[in-house]
N, C-alpha and C positions, 0 to 999 in steps of 0.2 A: 368366752362365747364370741362367735363371729358377729360383726357389726350388722345392724339391721339394714334393709334396703334403702331407707330414707337417708341414713348417715352416709352410705357409699355414694349415693347420687349427689349428695351435697358436696362431698369431698372431690368427686370427679368434676363437678361443675366449677368448683374453686380452682382446680388445676388447669382446666381448659381456659378459664378467664385469665389466669396468670400467664399461660402460654401465649394467649393473644396479645396481652399487654407487652410481654417481652418482645414478641415479633414486631409489634408496632414501634416500640422504642428503638429496636435495631434498625428498622427502616428509616426512622427519623434521623437516627445518628448518621446513617449513610448519606442521606440528603444533606444534612448540615455539614458533614465533613467535606463532601465534594463541593458544596457551595463556598465554604471557607477557602478551599484550595484554589478555586477559580478566582475568588476575590483577591487572594494573596498574590497570585500571578499578575492580576490586573494592577494592583498597587505597586508591586516591585518593578513592573515593566515600564520604566520611563523611556526605554528605547523604542517603544511602539510609536512615539511621536515621529521618530525618523522615518518609520515605515509609511506613515500618512503623507509625509512630505515627498517621499520617493514616488508614491502612487500618483500625486499631483503632477509629477514630472514624467510619468510613464509614457504619455502620448508623445511628448517631445522626443523622448528617447527612441520610441518606435519609429518615428519619422526619420530620425538620424540613421537608424539601421537600414531602413528601406532605401535611403539614398545610396548607401554603400553597397548594398547587396540586392539590387533589383532583380538581377538574373537568378540568384540563388533562391529568391522568394518563390520561384516556379516549382520548387520541389514538392509542394503539397499535392498529393493525389486527389482527384475529384471524389466527392462523396458518391457512393453508388446511387444510381437513379431510383432504386427501390427503397432507399432509406426513408423512413417516416420523418415528418417534420418535427415531431415531438416524441417523447417516451410514451408509447401507446399500450403498454402492458398495465392493465388496471385490475386484474384478478389473478389469483393463484388457482391453477387447474392442473394439479400434478398427482396423478394416480400411479400406483406401482405398475411396473412393466410385468404383466402376468406371464408373458411368453418366456421370460428368463427363468421363472421359478421351476420349470420342468426340465431345464437343461442340466446335464450331469456336472459340468464344470462349476455351475453356480452352487449345486448341492455340496460340492467339496470345498467351496470357498469359505475362508475364515468369516465367521458371523459378523465381525466388526465391519465388514465391507458390504454386507447385504443391503443396508439402506441406501448406501451410495450407488450401488449398481442398479437397484430397482428404480431409482429416481434420477439417474444421470441423463435421461432424455429431457428432463425439466431444466431449461436453460435460463430463461429470462423471467424476472420477477417485478412486481410493482415497486415503484419508488415511494419512499416515505419523505425523503428530503431531496430536493433537486435544486441545483444552481447553474442553469445554463448560461447565466450572465457572466460566469467566469471566463467563458470563451468569446465574449463579445469583443469586437474589434480585432486587431492583430495582436496575438499573444505569441511571444517568441519561445518561451519555455513554460510548460505546464508541469508543475511538481505535483505528483500524485502519491499519497501516502496511505499504505494499508494500516488500519487500526481497528480496535474493538472498543466498545462503549466504555468499559471500565478504565481504559488507559488514558484518561483525560490529562493526567500530568505529563505523559509523553507528548501528547498533541500540543500542549501548551509550550513545552520546551522547544518543540520544532518551530512553532510560530515565532518564538522569540529569537531563534537562531537561523538555521539554514532554510527554514520555510517562509521567511519574511517575503511579503509581496512588495517588490520594488524593482528597480532597474539596475543592471550591471553592464557597464560598457554599452549602454543604449539598448540592452535587451530587456524586454518587458516580461516579468515573471509573475505567474499566478500559482496559487496552492490550493489543493483539495485533499480531503481525507475520505477514504472509502470505508464504509461500515455496513454491517448487517444488523441483525437484532440479537439481543441477549437471550441465553437459554432461560426457560421459565423458572428454574431453580435459583437464578441469580437476581431475584427481586426485579424482574423485568419491567414492571410498571414504573417504579421509581427511577430506574436507570434510564428508561425512555424519556421521562420528564426532564431528567438532567441533561440528556443530549439535546433535547429540543431547546432548553435554556441556553446551552452552550452555542448552538447554531444561531440563535437569535442574536447573540453577542458578536459572533465572528462570521457567520454566513459562508462557511467553507466546508460543509459536510454533505457528501452524497451517501444516502442510506437506502438500502434495498430491503425488502421484506423476506429475507431468508436468514436462517440462524447462523450466527458467526461461529463456525467450527473450523478445525484444521482442513477437513475434506472440502469445505465450502469455499476455501480460498480460490479455487478454480472458478467458482461461480462469480466471485468478486472480479476476477480477471476478465471473463467474457462479458459480464454486464457492463464493466467500464469500457471495454472496446466498442461495444454497441453504442453506449452513451456518447463516447468520443466521436464515433462516426456520424451521429445525428447532429451534435451541437457544435463541434469544434472545427469548422471549415478553415479557419485562418490561424490555427496553431501550428507552429513549425516543428517543435521538438517536445518530447515527453521524458521527464525523469520519473521513474517509478521505484519506490523503495519502502522499507519498513519504518515504523515510528521509533525504532531504537538504534538508529544509525547516526553517525556523524557524516555530514556532507559539507564539502567546501564548494559553494556555488560559483565562486570566482573561477576556480580551476575547471569546473564543469562547463562554464561558458567559454573559457579558453579552448577547451577541447572541441566544442561545437564550432567556434570560429576557425580553428585549424581544419576541421573537416570541410567546412564551407570553402575555405581558401584552396584546399586541395581537390575540390569537387568530388568529395567522397561522402555524400550525404544520403543519397536516395534510399539505400537499404541499411542505414546505420542501425546497429544493435550492438552496443558495447557494454561490457561489464566484467565481472569475475567469472569467466567461462570455465565450466567443468566438462571435461571430455573423457570418454571411455569409462564412464560410471556405469555400474550395474545395480539392479534393484537390491535393496537390503532385505535379507531374509530373516534377520533377527526379530522375533515377534515382540520383543520388548522395546524396540526402537520406534520413535515417533514416525520414522520414514519407512517402516516395514511395508513391503508390497508382496503379497502372495503370488506364487508362480501362476496360479489360475487366472490372475488379473493381467500379468505382464511377465513374459518369460524370454526376454532378450535384452541386450545392452541398451542403455538410454542413449538418445541422440545428444550431441553437445547442447548444453543449456547454460544460461547465466544464473548465478546465485540470486535469489529473490531479494536479498538485502538491498540491492540498488543497481539499476541499469538505465541507460539512456537509449532512446530510439527516435527515429524520424517519424513524422506524422504520416508520410507516405507508406512506410512499412507498417505502422499501426493499423492503417485501413486495410492493407493486404492481410494482416494477421486476423482482423475481424472476419473478413470474407472466408478465409480458409478455416478458421475455428468453427464455423457453423457446420462444417462437414466432418469434423473430428469428434470421435467419442471422448467424452470428458475423462480426465485422469485425476486421481485424488491429490497429486502433488503439483501445485500450480507452476512452479519453476520448470519442471519437466514437461508439463503440458505445452508451455510456450515453446520449449525446445522441439517438441513434436510438430508444432505448427510451422516453426522456422524450417525444419527439415522438409516438410511438405512443400514449402515455397522455394526450397533449394537455396536458402540463405543461411550462412554460417554465422553464429554469434561470435563477436570478436573479443578476444581477451585483451584487456587493457590493464597495465600495471598500476594505474591509479585507483582501481577498485579492489578493496580488500574486505570482502564480505565475510571472511572467516577470521578477521583480526589482522593486524599488521604482520604478526607471526602467529602460527597456530598454537604455540605453547602459551597458554593464557597468562601464566605467571611472569612471562618475560617483561622486563622493564621497557622494551621497545614498544609495547602496546600502549604505553602511557607517555611516550615521548612527543611533546607538542610539535616539534619541528617536522616530524613525519606527517602529522595531521595538516600542517600548513601546506605541504606539497602534494598531498594525495587528494582524491576526489571523494571516495566513500570508504568509511571504516565501520565495521559491524562487530560488536554491538555495545551499547552504552545505556546506563540508567539516565533518567532525566537530569539528575544532579550532576553526573559525570559529564553529560553533554554540555550543560550550561557552563560548568567550570572549564572544560577544555575549549569551548568556543571563546570565552573571555581570554584565556591564556594565548590561544593562537592569534587572536586579534590585538594582543598587547604590543604596542610599538616598541617596547623594551626587549621583546623576544628577538634574539639574534640567531639566525640559522645560516649555515654556510651554503647550503644548496639553494639555487636561485629560482628554479622553476620545475614543474612536474613534466615528466616525459609524456608528450602528447601523441606519440606514435602508437599505433595499434599492432598487437601481435595476434596472429591467427594460428590456432593450434590445428 
């Protein structure tokens, strides 16, 4: 005989209660695991004491650099007169573009791109976390790292290695991480609490109220450019990269010094430049772009794993970006903006955003002497980054090559 209604209801209620308990336990486990990870890094990181001492000396280092390079200090372009004094976006008002719906090209467009196209007129979003004090005073190099909330271990590895806030050869360095918000299915509420806790500890996170997705990386790009234009009047250079790269900041500063010495600074944009690329039509690729969206070769662009640019060019990029239709691949979008400015991104041999060699299994990709003499290598896990950082900075490591080639190649 089938069970009566009371028995079914009781069993269902029991199942729902059990499901809620399991979900709660999973959320608590996530919170506890992340908290322990943060604490582990805090305990292990005896090197952070050095960072605090470097920060105390940063003003002295800045003054030394100003004495050497007073003329070069004039490279910073003035902020546009129309720039607001603070971030003035306080609400999200982003409705779909109904005009596009009736256009034939949109109707033929791959459905995966519908949401992006319908909302790509929505550019700027409210800030959840903001740290304008990062640009207070004279900052010589601002390190800006793209990240997502879940990758706290990557951020911590960066903080302990190439993202340290200190001075190198008198150059004052500051670091920021760029984040959006997690997708609802990722236990967004607890993740947001964790990132707020992390920011209370380190105070180095810029977060905007848009969802962190691959297509929204371009939003991260333009919101940062606007933020920089508002708050960073006295920053000289920007390094922008991913949270899974190895960076040698000493070599990066050497490159900047070389460009200043040669008076080749104003439109500096150097990285691992890709030329003559075309849109990928393979629908299984992360970088797939349908012909309805873009049907011509890409302009030259730098791989987003890491590149360096002058503040003067960053302000020009912000201005021109406001006139450009957003594109779902952020690296290519910046290339489009550079093309509009008639500035060619420069290919530098020290930037290896696809690995030292493209064959991933090659032993060259794990040879520390290459890392000692390069600027950027992509990509590494947090554990690999920490291990390689310690190896590269081991005084016992002997390498035959003495310095990285600081000349730039233009394709």
